[in-house]
TIKE-817506 format. One record per residue (C-alpha): x, y, z; residue number from 1. Coordinates in nm, 4 decimals, m for minus. Layout:
((X, Y, Z), NUM)
...
END
This chain:
((m1.2498, m5.5992, m5.2568), 1)
((m1.1838, m5.3019, m5.4798), 2)
((m0.8133, m5.3245, m5.5657), 3)
((m0.7953, m4.9585, m5.6686), 4)
((m0.9072, m4.8479, m5.3204), 5)
((m0.6703, m5.0963, m5.1600), 6)
((m0.3880, m4.9523, m5.3713), 7)
((m0.4771, m4.5984, m5.2560), 8)
((m0.4212, m4.7051, m4.8945), 9)
((m0.0991, m4.8851, m4.9826), 10)
((0.0257, m4.5670, m5.1503), 11)
((m0.0548, m4.3621, m4.8381), 12)
((0.1361, m4.6103, m4.6248), 13)
((0.4342, m4.6033, m4.8602), 14)
((0.4659, m4.2284, m4.8006), 15)
((0.4656, m4.2637, m4.4202), 16)
((0.7419, m4.3090, m4.1664), 17)
((0.6861, m4.4353, m3.8136), 18)
((0.3810, m4.6593, m3.8518), 19)
((0.3468, m4.9973, m3.6787), 20)
((0.2634, m5.3304, m3.8392), 21)
((0.2646, m5.6523, m3.6364), 22)
((0.2215, m5.9969, m3.7838), 23)
((0.0315, m6.1977, m3.5269), 24)
((0.2642, m6.2645, m3.2326), 25)
((m0.0317, m6.2993, m2.9965), 26)
((m0.1364, m5.9347, m3.0148), 27)
((m0.4999, m5.8250, m2.9970), 28)
((m0.6056, m5.6215, m3.2974), 29)
((m0.7755, m5.2845, m3.2676), 30)
((m0.8221, m4.9840, m3.4936), 31)
((m0.8131, m4.6144, m3.4149), 32)
((m1.0795, m4.4491, m3.6271), 33)
((m1.0888, m4.0797, m3.7102), 34)
((m1.4276, m3.9757, m3.8556), 35)
((m1.2830, m3.7346, m4.1087), 36)
((m1.0364, m3.7578, m4.3941), 37)
((m0.6816, m3.8894, m4.3623), 38)
((m0.5634, m3.5360, m4.4395), 39)
((m0.7481, m3.3975, m4.1351), 40)
((m0.7054, m3.6958, m3.9054), 41)
((m0.3291, m3.7160, m3.9430), 42)
((m0.3142, m3.3530, m3.8236), 43)
((m0.4690, m3.4581, m3.4907), 44)
((m0.2004, m3.4907, m3.2243), 45)
((m0.4240, m3.6940, m2.9929), 46)
((m0.4469, m3.9703, m3.2525), 47)
((m0.0672, m3.9859, m3.2779), 48)
((m0.0223, m3.9994, m2.8990), 49)
((m0.2657, m4.2844, m2.8369), 50)
((m0.1668, m4.4783, m3.1507), 51)
((0.1904, m4.4782, m3.0218), 52)
((0.0917, m4.5762, m2.6669), 53)
((m0.1249, m4.8669, m2.7825), 54)
((0.1397, m5.0075, m3.0143), 55)
((0.4054, m4.9903, m2.7443), 56)
((0.2032, m5.2399, m2.5435), 57)
((0.3104, m5.6033, m2.5980), 58)
((m0.0491, m5.7239, m2.6310), 59)
((m0.1996, m5.4867, m2.8884), 60)
((m0.1615, m5.4290, m3.2613), 61)
((m0.3270, m5.0967, m3.3386), 62)
((m0.4030, m4.9754, m3.6915), 63)
((m0.5750, m4.6626, m3.8267), 64)
((m0.8835, m4.5968, m4.0368), 65)
((m1.0343, m4.2752, m4.1721), 66)
((m1.3403, m4.1444, m4.3486), 67)
((m1.2740, m4.1587, m4.7241), 68)
((m1.2344, m3.8108, m4.8697), 69)
((m1.4805, m3.6733, m5.1238), 70)
((m1.2577, m3.7804, m5.4110), 71)
((m1.2785, m4.1540, m5.3363), 72)
((m1.5972, m4.1831, m5.1271), 73)
((m1.8227, m4.2411, m5.4315), 74)
((m1.6033, m4.5354, m5.5319), 75)
((m1.6508, m4.6973, m5.1881), 76)
((m2.0267, m4.6562, m5.2205), 77)
((m2.0453, m4.7682, m5.5851), 78)
((m1.8283, m5.0760, m5.5363), 79)
((m1.9732, m5.1661, m5.1944), 80)
((m1.6160, m5.1837, m5.0613), 81)
((m1.5873, m5.1744, m4.6801), 82)
((m1.3750, m4.9131, m4.5050), 83)
((m1.0266, m5.0585, m4.4536), 84)
((m0.7329, m4.9867, m4.2272), 85)
((m0.4288, m4.8047, m4.3616), 86)
((m0.1673, m5.0487, m4.2307), 87)
((m0.2987, m5.3841, m4.3601), 88)
((m0.6105, m5.2838, m4.5572), 89)
((m0.8239, m5.4952, m4.3234), 90)
((m1.2011, m5.4321, m4.3381), 91)
((m1.3236, m5.2413, m4.0357), 92)
((m1.5701, m5.5080, m3.9232), 93)
((m1.2853, m5.7588, m3.8801), 94)
((m1.1368, m5.5664, m3.5882), 95)
((m1.2680, m5.6821, m3.2485), 96)
((m1.2330, m5.3295, m3.1056), 97)
((m1.2626, m4.9856, m3.2620), 98)
((m1.1599, m4.6652, m3.0816), 99)
((m1.2898, m4.3392, m3.2284), 100)
((m1.1213, m4.0025, m3.1708), 101)
((m1.3870, m3.7317, m3.2023), 102)
((m1.2951, m3.3628, m3.2054), 103)
((m1.5777, m3.1845, m3.3908), 104)
((m1.9577, m3.2011, m3.3692), 105)
((m1.9989, m3.2056, m3.7476), 106)
((m1.8012, m3.5303, m3.7557), 107)
((m2.0904, m3.7044, m3.5750), 108)
((m2.2586, m3.7492, m3.9127), 109)
((m1.9372, m3.9057, m4.0449), 110)
((m1.9347, m4.1534, m3.7536), 111)
((m2.2651, m4.2981, m3.8709), 112)
((m2.1685, m4.3095, m4.2368), 113)
((m1.8291, m4.4577, m4.1582), 114)
((m1.9833, m4.7419, m3.9568), 115)
((m2.2296, m4.8115, m4.2364), 116)
((m1.9493, m4.8158, m4.4917), 117)
((m1.7577, m5.0446, m4.2560), 118)
((m2.0529, m5.2887, m4.2516), 119)
((m2.1050, m5.2361, m3.8790), 120)
((m2.4410, m5.1858, m3.7115), 121)
((m2.4706, m4.8263, m3.5971), 122)
((m2.6470, m4.8784, m3.2640), 123)
((m2.4628, m5.0556, m2.9848), 124)
((m2.7761, m5.2438, m2.8737), 125)
((m2.7995, m5.4088, m3.2172), 126)
((m2.4423, m5.5381, m3.2232), 127)
((m2.3945, m5.8973, m3.1122), 128)
((m2.1248, m6.0569, m2.9005), 129)
((m1.9056, m6.1330, m3.2031), 130)
((m1.9368, m5.7879, m3.3564), 131)
((m1.6920, m5.5034, m3.2891), 132)
((m1.6791, m5.3431, m2.9460), 133)
((m1.6730, m4.9669, m3.0073), 134)
((m1.5459, m4.6905, m2.7769), 135)
((m1.4805, m4.3189, m2.8233), 136)
((m1.2842, m4.0356, m2.6693), 137)
((m1.1828, m3.6796, m2.7491), 138)
((m1.2946, m3.3288, m2.6556), 139)
((m1.6531, m3.3526, m2.7794), 140)
((m1.7403, m3.6725, m2.5952), 141)
((m1.5667, m3.5522, m2.2805), 142)
((m1.7998, m3.2521, m2.2655), 143)
((m2.1229, m3.4222, m2.3770), 144)
((m2.1300, m3.7775, m2.5150), 145)
((m2.5101, m3.8086, m2.5171), 146)
((m2.5791, m3.7412, m2.8883), 147)
((m2.3555, m4.0419, m2.9568), 148)
((m2.4653, m4.2532, m2.6607), 149)
((m2.6678, m4.5087, m2.8570), 150)
((m2.3757, m4.5718, m3.0931), 151)
((m2.0839, m4.6395, m2.8593), 152)
((m2.0388, m4.9075, m2.5957), 153)
((m1.8209, m4.6836, m2.3766), 154)
((m1.6575, m4.3412, m2.3671), 155)
((m1.3279, m4.2196, m2.2243), 156)
((m1.3983, m3.8993, m2.0316), 157)
((m1.0966, m3.6704, m2.0188), 158)
((m0.7369, m3.7252, m2.1242), 159)
((m0.6798, m4.0754, m2.2510), 160)
((m0.3167, m4.1681, m2.1895), 161)
((m0.3861, m4.3458, m1.8612), 162)
((m0.7592, m4.4194, m1.8808), 163)
((m0.7357, m4.5994, m2.2147), 164)
((m0.4623, m4.8230, m2.0740), 165)
((m0.6854, m4.9214, m1.7812), 166)
((m0.9790, m4.9774, m2.0161), 167)
((m0.7756, m5.2076, m2.2389), 168)
((m0.6462, m5.4072, m1.9409), 169)
((m1.0000, m5.4713, m1.8120), 170)
((m1.1473, m5.5317, m2.1573), 171)
((m0.8810, m5.7844, m2.2608), 172)
((m0.8778, m5.9768, m1.9326), 173)
((m1.2567, m6.0076, m1.9270), 174)
((m1.2690, m6.0973, m2.2946), 175)
((m1.0117, m6.3698, m2.2358), 176)
((m1.2147, m6.5142, m1.9500), 177)
((m1.5171, m6.5411, m2.1780), 178)
((m1.7304, m6.2776, m2.0100), 179)
((m2.0248, m6.1481, m2.2148), 180)
((m2.0472, m5.7889, m2.3342), 181)
((m2.2880, m5.6848, m2.0586), 182)
((m2.0462, m5.8147, m1.7965), 183)
((m1.7515, m5.6428, m1.9611), 184)
((m1.9420, m5.3128, m1.9660), 185)
((m2.0243, m5.3459, m1.5970), 186)
((m1.6538, m5.3947, m1.5231), 187)
((m1.5527, m5.1034, m1.7465), 188)
((m1.7926, m4.8717, m1.5651), 189)
((m1.5860, m4.9198, m1.2483), 190)
((m1.2811, m4.7580, m1.4108), 191)
((m1.2468, m4.3879, m1.3248), 192)
((m1.3123, m4.1862, m1.6398), 193)
((m1.5045, m4.4557, m1.8304), 194)
((m1.8698, m4.3805, m1.9081), 195)
((m2.0945, m4.6671, m2.0161), 196)
((m2.4105, m4.4992, m2.1511), 197)
((m2.6269, m4.8128, m2.1497), 198)
((m2.6106, m4.8086, m1.7692), 199)
((m2.7800, m4.4670, m1.7547), 200)
((m3.1447, m4.3963, m1.8335), 201)
((m3.2380, m4.0515, m1.9662), 202)
((m3.5976, m3.9339, m1.9420), 203)
((m3.6704, m3.6598, m2.1971), 204)
((m3.9612, m3.4399, m2.3015), 205)
((m3.9486, m3.2765, m2.6466), 206)
((m3.5713, m3.3170, m2.6531), 207)
((m3.5191, m3.1747, m2.3041), 208)
((m3.3583, m3.3960, m2.0381), 209)
((m3.5839, m3.4173, m1.7329), 210)
((m3.4238, m3.6886, m1.5208), 211)
((m3.1275, m3.9272, m1.5278), 212)
((m3.1101, m4.2543, m1.3360), 213)
((m2.8275, m4.5074, m1.3325), 214)
((m2.7716, m4.8788, m1.2841), 215)
((m2.6437, m4.9684, m0.9345), 216)
((m2.3324, m5.1119, m1.1024), 217)
((m2.2366, m4.7693, m1.2370), 218)
((m2.1299, m4.4558, m1.0498), 219)
((m2.3741, m4.1677, m1.0245), 220)
((m2.1170, m3.9392, m1.1883), 221)
((m1.8111, m4.0246, m1.3988), 222)
((m1.5026, m3.8242, m1.3091), 223)
((m1.2955, m3.6678, m1.5841), 224)
((m0.9364, m3.7912, m1.5846), 225)
((m0.6280, m3.5813, m1.6504), 226)
((m0.2547, m3.6464, m1.6641), 227)
((m0.0747, m3.4703, m1.3826), 228)
((0.2833, m3.5220, m1.5087), 229)
((0.2918, m3.4602, m1.8836), 230)
((0.6587, m3.5537, m1.9115), 231)
((0.5592, m3.9167, m1.8470), 232)
((0.3880, m3.9274, m2.1858), 233)
((0.5574, m3.8038, m2.5042), 234)
((0.3274, m3.5968, m2.7223), 235)
((0.4588, m3.5541, m3.0743), 236)
((0.3964, m3.6721, m3.4276), 237)
((0.4383, m4.0512, m3.4432), 238)
((0.3540, m4.1238, m3.8064), 239)
((0.5242, m3.8726, m4.0340), 240)
((0.3608, m3.7903, m4.3665), 241)
((0.3370, m3.4888, m4.5951), 242)
((m0.0346, m3.5416, m4.6464), 243)
((m0.1681, m3.3362, m4.3553), 244)
((m0.3377, m2.9978, m4.3220), 245)
((m0.0229, m2.8096, m4.2257), 246)
((0.2592, m3.0584, m4.2905), 247)
((0.4118, m2.9934, m3.9466), 248)
((0.5903, m3.2132, m3.6965), 249)
((0.3624, m3.1555, m3.3965), 250)
((0.4955, m3.1172, m3.0415), 251)
((0.2821, m3.0373, m2.7374), 252)
((0.4246, m2.7774, m2.5002), 253)
((0.1471, m2.7621, m2.2416), 254)
((m0.2049, m2.8743, m2.1703), 255)
((m0.4986, m2.6948, m2.0171), 256)
((m0.5415, m2.3267, m1.9541), 257)
((m0.5928, m2.1269, m1.6380), 258)
((m0.7020, m1.7972, m1.7913), 259)
((m1.0739, m1.8517, m1.7128), 260)
((m1.2132, m1.7246, m2.0456), 261)
((m1.5823, m1.7882, m1.9848), 262)
((m1.6695, m1.9090, m2.3353), 263)
((m1.3937, m2.1706, m2.3647), 264)
((m1.4550, m2.5396, m2.2956), 265)
((m1.0841, m2.6201, m2.3003), 266)
((m1.0177, m2.3691, m2.0274), 267)
((m1.2633, m2.5400, m1.7937), 268)
((m1.2432, m2.9055, m1.8937), 269)
((m0.8667, m2.9371, m1.9282), 270)
((m0.7753, m2.7724, m1.6008), 271)
((m0.5398, m2.7722, m1.4362), 272)
((m0.2875, m2.5955, m1.6695), 273)
((0.0326, m2.8001, m1.6966), 274)
((0.3612, m2.7372, m1.8763), 275)
((0.6091, m2.9859, m2.0125), 276)
((0.9670, m2.9281, m1.9058), 277)
((1.1886, m2.7401, m2.1502), 278)
((1.4437, m3.0219, m2.1539), 279)
((1.1727, m3.2725, m2.2453), 280)
((1.0450, m3.0601, m2.5341), 281)
((1.3985, m2.9935, m2.6559), 282)
((1.4614, m3.3690, m2.6699), 283)
((1.1538, m3.4068, m2.8904), 284)
((1.2772, m3.1214, m3.1122), 285)
((1.6090, m3.3023, m3.1588), 286)
((1.4198, m3.6193, m3.2496), 287)
((1.2286, m3.4197, m3.5124), 288)
((1.5481, m3.3019, m3.6826), 289)
((1.5790, m3.6164, m3.8933), 290)
((1.2489, m3.5343, m4.0643), 291)
((1.3344, m3.1718, m4.1472), 292)
((0.9762, m3.0535, m4.1016), 293)
((0.8514, m2.7300, m3.9524), 294)
((0.7761, m2.7739, m3.5833), 295)
((0.4133, m2.7084, m3.4924), 296)
((0.3950, m2.6181, m3.1234), 297)
((0.0631, m2.7228, m2.9693), 298)
((m0.1019, m2.5837, m2.6579), 299)
((m0.3872, m2.3628, m2.5440), 300)
((m0.1659, m2.0519, m2.5638), 301)
((0.1941, m2.1081, m2.6691), 302)
((0.3029, m1.7619, m2.5524), 303)
((0.2015, m1.8559, m2.1967), 304)
((0.4706, m2.1243, m2.1906), 305)
((0.7147, m1.9846, m1.9304), 306)
((1.0286, m2.0615, m2.1335), 307)
((0.8951, m1.9805, m2.4786), 308)
((1.1903, m1.7605, m2.5792), 309)
((1.4408, m2.0325, m2.4905), 310)
((1.2331, m2.2895, m2.6800), 311)
((1.2206, m2.0687, m2.9913), 312)
((1.5967, m2.0272, m2.9729), 313)
((1.6415, m2.4055, m2.9459), 314)
((1.4191, m2.4822, m3.2444), 315)
((1.5840, m2.2317, m3.4759), 316)
((1.9232, m2.3321, m3.3380), 317)
((1.8609, m2.6857, m3.4644), 318)
((1.8077, m2.5440, m3.8123), 319)
((1.4315, m2.6001, m3.8013), 320)
((1.1417, m2.3616, m3.8573), 321)
((0.8326, m2.3336, m3.6410), 322)
((0.4692, m2.2367, m3.6145), 323)
((0.2267, m2.2149, m3.3225), 324)
((m0.1292, m2.3272, m3.2648), 325)
((m0.2149, m2.0012, m3.0870), 326)
((m0.0735, m1.7268, m2.8702), 327)
((m0.2159, m1.4618, m2.6396), 328)
((m0.1639, m1.0963, m2.7217), 329)
((m0.0860, m1.0138, m2.3583), 330)
((0.1986, m1.2653, m2.3284), 331)
((0.3475, m1.2681, m2.6781), 332)
((0.7185, m1.1856, m2.6943), 333)
((0.9269, m1.0279, m2.9660), 334)
((1.1454, m1.3401, m2.9676), 335)
((0.8435, m1.5580, m3.0477), 336)
((0.7206, m1.3327, m3.3293), 337)
((1.0717, m1.2956, m3.4708), 338)
((1.1069, m1.6738, m3.4709), 339)
((0.7771, m1.7109, m3.6562), 340)
((0.8863, m1.4541, m3.9138), 341)
((1.2226, m1.6277, m3.9616), 342)
((1.0264, m1.9512, m4.0103), 343)
((0.8387, m1.8017, m4.3036), 344)
((0.5094, m1.7182, m4.1312), 345)
((0.3360, m1.4581, m4.3505), 346)
((0.0254, m1.3901, m4.1410), 347)
((0.0104, m1.3221, m3.7685), 348)
((m0.3122, m1.4256, m3.5964), 349)
((m0.4422, m1.2401, m3.2900), 350)
((m0.7570, m1.3347, m3.0979), 351)
((m0.9170, m1.0443, m2.9112), 352)
((m1.2477, m1.2362, m2.9489), 353)
((m1.4509, m0.9146, m2.8978), 354)
((m1.4225, m0.5547, m3.0086), 355)
((m1.5438, m0.3727, m2.6982), 356)
((m1.3984, m0.3432, m2.3509), 357)
((m1.7374, m0.4475, m2.2128), 358)
((m1.7517, m0.7740, m2.4048), 359)
((m1.3942, m0.8651, m2.3194), 360)
((m1.4938, m0.8193, m1.9542), 361)
((m1.8023, m1.0359, m2.0072), 362)
((m1.5924, m1.3220, m2.1399), 363)
((m1.3053, m1.2526, m1.8965), 364)
((m1.0604, m1.2530, m2.1854), 365)
((m0.8034, m1.0521, m1.9917), 366)
((m0.6748, m0.8852, m2.3088), 367)
((m0.6862, m0.5090, m2.3475), 368)
((m0.6565, m0.3178, m2.6720), 369)
((m0.3011, m0.2156, m2.5848), 370)
((m0.2082, m0.5848, m2.5921), 371)
((m0.3567, m0.6265, m2.9404), 372)
((m0.1535, m0.3324, m3.0705), 373)
((0.1564, m0.4567, m2.8894), 374)
((0.1251, m0.7838, m3.0805), 375)
((0.0843, m0.5825, m3.4008), 376)
((0.3997, m0.3865, m3.3151), 377)
((0.5883, m0.7125, m3.2682), 378)
((0.4684, m0.8324, m3.6072), 379)
((0.5562, m0.5086, m3.7853), 380)
((0.9014, m0.5081, m3.6286), 381)
((0.9529, m0.8656, m3.7474), 382)
((0.8482, m0.7735, m4.1019), 383)
((0.5156, m0.9578, m4.1039), 384)
((0.2715, m0.7788, m4.3349), 385)
((m0.0570, m0.9711, m4.3030), 386)
((m0.2799, m1.0044, m3.9958), 387)
((m0.5871, m1.1972, m3.8893), 388)
((m0.8196, m1.1135, m3.6001), 389)
((m1.0435, m1.3827, m3.4486), 390)
((m1.3728, m1.2331, m3.3292), 391)
((m1.7110, m1.3592, m3.2140), 392)
((m2.0608, m1.2179, m3.2393), 393)
((m2.3597, m1.3250, m3.0335), 394)
((m2.1791, m1.3402, m2.7008), 395)
((m2.3981, m1.3071, m2.3905), 396)
((m2.5070, m0.9515, m2.3058), 397)
((m2.3948, m0.8174, m2.6458), 398)
((m2.5676, m0.5160, m2.8028), 399)
((m2.5327, m0.3083, m3.1209), 400)
((m2.2608, m0.0884, m2.9720), 401)
((m2.0422, m0.3956, m2.9260), 402)
((m2.0758, m0.4754, m3.2959), 403)
((m1.9789, m0.1183, m3.3848), 404)
((m1.6736, m0.1665, m3.1619), 405)
((m1.5566, m0.4497, m3.3906), 406)
((m1.5739, m0.2121, m3.6876), 407)
((m1.3909, 0.0569, m3.4934), 408)
((m1.1145, m0.1817, m3.3867), 409)
((m1.0673, m0.3056, m3.7443), 410)
((m1.0509, 0.0530, m3.8764), 411)
((m0.7921, 0.1599, m3.6227), 412)
((m0.5916, m0.1615, m3.6627), 413)
((m0.5726, m0.1066, m4.0390), 414)
((m0.4905, 0.2634, m3.9888), 415)
((m0.2014, 0.1632, m3.7649), 416)
((m0.0727, m0.0856, m4.0236), 417)
((m0.0829, 0.1791, m4.2956), 418)
((0.0804, 0.4438, m4.0751), 419)
((0.3762, 0.2043, m4.0523), 420)
((0.3839, 0.1627, m4.4313), 421)
((0.2310, m0.1823, m4.4143), 422)
((m0.0243, m0.2351, m4.6904), 423)
((m0.0767, m0.6018, m4.6179), 424)
((m0.4099, m0.7746, m4.5722), 425)
((m0.6212, m0.7627, m4.2585), 426)
((m0.8611, m1.0568, m4.2287), 427)
((m1.1425, m1.0620, m3.9769), 428)
((m1.2525, m1.4160, m3.8954), 429)
((m1.5978, m1.3646, m3.7455), 430)
((m1.8213, m1.6451, m3.6237), 431)
((m2.1234, m1.6752, m3.3958), 432)
((m2.0599, m1.7796, m3.0380), 433)
((m2.1791, m2.1347, m2.9590), 434)
((m2.2636, m2.2051, m2.5916), 435)
((m2.0824, m2.5181, m2.4744), 436)
((m2.1197, m2.7567, m2.1771), 437)
((m1.9264, m2.7041, m1.8555), 438)
((m1.8724, m2.3330, m1.9156), 439)
((m2.0434, m2.0409, m1.7415), 440)
((m2.2376, m1.9818, m2.0635), 441)
((m2.3863, m2.3329, m2.0802), 442)
((m2.7170, m2.1852, m1.9566), 443)
((m2.7284, m1.9056, m2.2167), 444)
((m2.9265, m1.8884, m2.5407), 445)
((m2.7507, m1.8674, m2.8740), 446)
((m2.8021, m1.5583, m3.0860), 447)
((m3.0778, m1.6190, m3.3413), 448)
((m2.9670, m1.6795, m3.6972), 449)
((m3.1298, m1.3699, m3.8491), 450)
((m2.9610, m1.1437, m3.5958), 451)
((m2.6261, m1.3146, m3.6562), 452)
((m2.6602, m1.2601, m4.0313), 453)
((m2.7604, m0.8969, m3.9800), 454)
((m2.4640, m0.8254, m3.7530), 455)
((m2.2127, m0.9872, m3.9895), 456)
((m2.3621, m0.7913, m4.2815), 457)
((m2.3421, m0.4716, m4.0774), 458)
((m1.9694, m0.5287, m4.0240), 459)
((m1.9190, m0.6099, m4.3933), 460)
((m2.0992, m0.2966, m4.5082), 461)
((m1.9212, m0.0728, m4.2575), 462)
((m1.5789, m0.1907, m4.3773), 463)
((m1.6391, m0.2408, m4.7496), 464)
((m1.4769, 0.0951, m4.8306), 465)
((m1.1442, m0.0201, m4.6813), 466)
((m0.8891, m0.1810, m4.9090), 467)
((m0.7268, m0.5076, m4.8048), 468)
((m0.9789, m0.5890, m4.5325), 469)
((m1.1448, m0.9266, m4.5796), 470)
((m1.4185, m1.0779, m4.3659), 471)
((m1.4492, m1.4551, m4.3524), 472)
((m1.7072, m1.6643, m4.1703), 473)
((m1.7726, m2.0314, m4.1346), 474)
((m2.1070, m2.1720, m4.2467), 475)
((m2.3816, m2.0238, m4.0292), 476)
((m2.5961, m2.3275, m4.1033), 477)
((m2.3277, m2.5567, m3.9657), 478)
((m2.2777, m2.3335, m3.6618), 479)
((m2.6401, m2.3874, m3.5604), 480)
((m2.6159, m2.7620, m3.6207), 481)
((m2.3080, m2.7662, m3.3964), 482)
((m2.4982, m2.5697, m3.1330), 483)
((m2.7804, m2.8251, m3.1211), 484)
((m2.5367, m3.1172, m3.1031), 485)
((m2.3099, m2.9519, m2.8441), 486)
((m2.5865, m2.9329, m2.5816), 487)
((m2.8108, m3.2068, m2.7182), 488)
((m2.9386, m3.5169, m2.5466), 489)
((m3.0276, m3.8634, m2.6665), 490)
((m3.3252, m3.7566, m2.8793), 491)
((m3.0963, m3.5180, m3.0647), 492)
((m2.8607, m3.8113, m3.1167), 493)
((m3.1373, m4.0241, m3.2643), 494)
((m3.2244, m3.7407, m3.5016), 495)
((m2.8580, m3.7145, m3.6012), 496)
((m2.8457, m4.0876, m3.6771), 497)
((m3.1644, m4.0664, m3.8819), 498)
((m3.0339, m3.7658, m4.0772), 499)
((m2.7003, m3.9383, m4.1409), 500)
((m2.8762, m4.2416, m4.2843), 501)
((m3.0985, m4.0312, m4.5088), 502)
((m2.8732, m3.7729, m4.6691), 503)
((m2.6552, m3.6190, m4.3991), 504)
((m2.6618, m3.2955, m4.2019), 505)
((m2.8970, m3.1265, m4.4502), 506)
((m3.1717, m3.3583, m4.3210), 507)
((m3.1031, m3.2839, m3.9541), 508)
((m3.3736, m3.0231, m3.8920), 509)
((m3.6412, m3.2474, m4.0453), 510)
((m3.5234, m3.5395, m3.8331), 511)
((m3.5344, m3.3247, m3.5189), 512)
((m3.8917, m3.2288, m3.5964), 513)
((m3.9877, m3.5947, m3.6386), 514)
((m3.8265, m3.6698, m3.3017), 515)
((m4.0428, m3.3894, m3.1539), 516)
((m3.7350, m3.1917, m3.0509), 517)
((m3.8157, m2.8207, m3.0233), 518)
((m3.5036, m2.6950, m3.2007), 519)
((m3.5688, m2.3253, m3.1507), 520)
((m3.6355, m2.3717, m2.7802), 521)
((m3.3153, m2.5680, m2.7344), 522)
((m3.1140, m2.3037, m2.9187), 523)
((m3.2713, m1.9872, m2.7899), 524)
((m3.3986, m2.0473, m2.4367), 525)
((m3.2258, m1.9435, m2.1155), 526)
((m3.1683, m2.2421, m1.8857), 527)
((m3.2403, m2.2192, m1.5129), 528)
((m2.9883, m2.2919, m1.2393), 529)
((m3.1889, m2.6094, m1.1660), 530)
((m3.1519, m2.7409, m1.5231), 531)
((m3.0813, m3.1116, m1.5679), 532)
((m2.8271, m3.1204, m1.8475), 533)
((m2.7716, m3.4257, m2.0694), 534)
((m2.4124, m3.4276, m1.9396), 535)
((m2.5117, m3.4174, m1.5717), 536)
((m2.3707, m3.7682, m1.5205), 537)
((m2.0212, m3.6330, m1.5815), 538)
((m1.7949, m3.4602, m1.3305), 539)
((m1.5244, m3.2255, m1.4604), 540)
((m1.4047, m3.1590, m1.1058), 541)
((m1.5692, m2.8162, m1.1011), 542)
((m1.7874, m2.7206, m0.8056), 543)
((m2.1501, m2.7137, m0.9148), 544)
((m2.2056, m2.3575, m0.7976), 545)
((m1.8797, m2.2238, m0.9413), 546)
((m1.9914, m2.1970, m1.3055), 547)
((m2.3196, m2.0292, m1.2089), 548)
((m2.1254, m1.7745, m1.0030), 549)
((m1.9036, m1.7074, m1.3044), 550)
((m2.2125, m1.6422, m1.5182), 551)
((m2.3315, m1.3847, m1.2670), 552)
((m1.9859, m1.2254, m1.2641), 553)
((m1.9996, m1.2020, m1.6438), 554)
((m2.3280, m1.0142, m1.6222), 555)
((m2.1711, m0.7715, m1.3735), 556)
((m1.8519, m0.7368, m1.5856), 557)
((m1.6474, m0.8694, m1.2938), 558)
((m1.2998, m1.0116, m1.3402), 559)
((m1.1791, m1.3560, m1.2397), 560)
((m0.8026, m1.3811, m1.2049), 561)
((m0.6112, m1.6733, m1.3609), 562)
((m0.5225, m1.9966, m1.1820), 563)
((m0.2446, m1.9754, m0.9242), 564)
((m0.0681, m2.2215, m0.6948), 565)
((m0.2743, m2.2940, m0.3868), 566)
((m0.6018, m2.1863, m0.5491), 567)
((m0.9126, m2.3942, m0.4721), 568)
((m1.1841, m2.1737, m0.6255), 569)
((m1.3238, m2.4007, m0.8953), 570)
((m1.2653, m2.7361, m0.7220), 571)
((m1.0368, m2.9013, m0.9761), 572)
((m0.7286, m2.8679, m0.7550), 573)
((m0.8622, m3.0536, m0.4534), 574)
END
C-alpha cells in the first residue's frame, strides 16, 4: 500500500464532520462509489442522502470511495495502489457490495477505470461468487442503463430512498442463506424499481436495438420508483467539508417538475412535482447553523417553491447566506433576488433556453421575454451587476432566424443593463441540445457538429463588437459523446468499455467503428414512432402515446399547461 495515498485520504477525513465509522459490530460492509473526484462527488446531494440512510441501518457500515483527481491519479497507477475508501482506507475489492451513484454520461469512462484501479473485473459476467456485487443508481441509469448493463449486476430505477432499502433487505437475507448470485439476482428482479440487466436479452443490428426479450423470472418492464412524501426522508448535507465545488450546505426544497419543458429529462422522469413542507426545511436550516456555511437550496426550480419568500426570510434570519440551484424567470420574486444579493451572489443566472418566441413554444418553456427582463429588473434593483443567460442551439425545428434571435436578445439585454448604468458582464452559456430518453424529443436527430460550430461562431461574430459580453461553451466533442451514450444500447456500452481500457473517451469513436455501430446514423437519424429503444424495458409511468403527442404539439407550436391536481394526462398520477 502506498502510504502517501493513504495519508491523503486520512487528511480528507480529518477535515470532515458527520462521517460514519463502525468497528465490526455485526454490520455488513458496503461502499458508495462516485465515479468522479471527491471535490465533485461531495457536491452531490444524492450521495449524502443515501450514505446517511444506509448508515442509520443497524446492519450496514457504509463508506465512500471516489475517482482519484488528476493530481494524484498518476501515483495510483505508478504504484499499483488500489482505490481505497475514505473512512478506513480499505481497498475497493474488499467490500462485498459497491453502490455507484452516476449523474453524468462522461463519468461512464471513469466507472471502468475506477473498477480497474480497484482491482475489480469490469464485466459482471466475469466476477465470481466471492467478488464484489455491484449496483448503480442515479439520473443517467434511471433514463437508460444499457451502456452500463454489462458492468453492473443491478440498477435502481428512480429515486433510491425506499428502493435501495428493499434491495439491501433482499440481498442480505439471501446472502445469509447462502444463495448463489444468480438466485439473488432473480430475487432482486422482483423488487419494484430494480432492473437486473442479465435477465434481458437485447438483439441489435449495427448498434440499433431491434428486439428485447426477458427471462420469465423478470418483469417485462421495470417501474420507476418515486418518494411520495418527501418529509419522510431528510435531504441535506450529511458529511460537511470545505472541499466541494461550491462549499455549500445543501438542502432540498422540492423534487420533480411539472412545467412540461419538452427537452428536460428531469421534468418527465421525476414527476410528480413534490414540495417539502416549510417547517421541515426550516428545521434543516436550523441544523445547518452550527456549520456556518452558505445554504445551497436544491430543486428543479427554487422560485417555484410556494413559500420561497418565507424560506428566504428564515435563512437570512438565522444569520446564514444562501444560493440556489436554479430559478425560473416567470416565478422569481424580488425577495428571492434580494436575499441572493445580501448573500453575496455577484452573478444572476437566467435560463430562457432559446432566443425566439417560436423556439420557446417548441420546447414549451413557458417563459416570455417580459419574464426575462423582469428577472433582470429584480437583479438591478438588488444591486447585482453581472448576468448569465443559459441558451441552447440545435433544438428541434430550429432555423437561422432562431439563431439571430439569440443575438438580438443578447443585444437588447445588454442595452437594458447599460441604460440602467450597469456595466457588468453578460455571459451567454451556449451549448448544443442533446436529445434524451423519455422526453418528447427522444425520437429527434441531434444537430450535426459542423452546423453547431457554425451557429456558435455566428453568434460570437455578431456580438464581438459588444464590450463585456462573453460566450462560453462546453466541449462540443464531449457533447457528441454524451449524445451517443445517452441513447446508446449495449453495443455502445461495449465500445465505451473498450475505449476506457485503451486511452479513454478519445478512443470512443474508433471503438464504436470496431463494434460496427453507425455513429452518424445514431446521432442524426429521426426515429419512428415504432422504434424499439434500448430503454424500452423501463416504465417511467408515462403513457406510451403521450410523449409522441407532445412531439407533434412541439412541431405545431402548441402549448401544454403545467401539472395540476386531478390531472391524468401523462399517466404518472394514476
